C-alpha angles and dihedrals in degrees: 000000000000119000121237120228110248129206115244116229109220094201096089091055091050091050091048089052090051090052092051092049092048094048092045097048100042092077090036097255123162129226089246092055094048094044091051093047091049094044095239133116121267087235092059093044089053090052091050092049091050091050096243098099116081106208121206121238091259091051089050089052092052092046092048092049091049089050092049097248140082135260093255091057093048091050093045091052091048091051094055111107093234096047 
């Protein structure tokens, strides 16, 4: 059975970016601090926060750990309608 190409909705990535920004800025953290703690570049973190970067699962794990949470919580927050 051939697979059909599906369109990718960019909204979940934007919501994930919003969650990362919110969790980073509540304690007053900077992009540089979070990027360093997560082991990613500031450039890539900026792309994630804008909703244009598509992080891998391992990057999400590192981001979640640096933010003091887990991947499931980040995803759940991003899936909320008001996120």
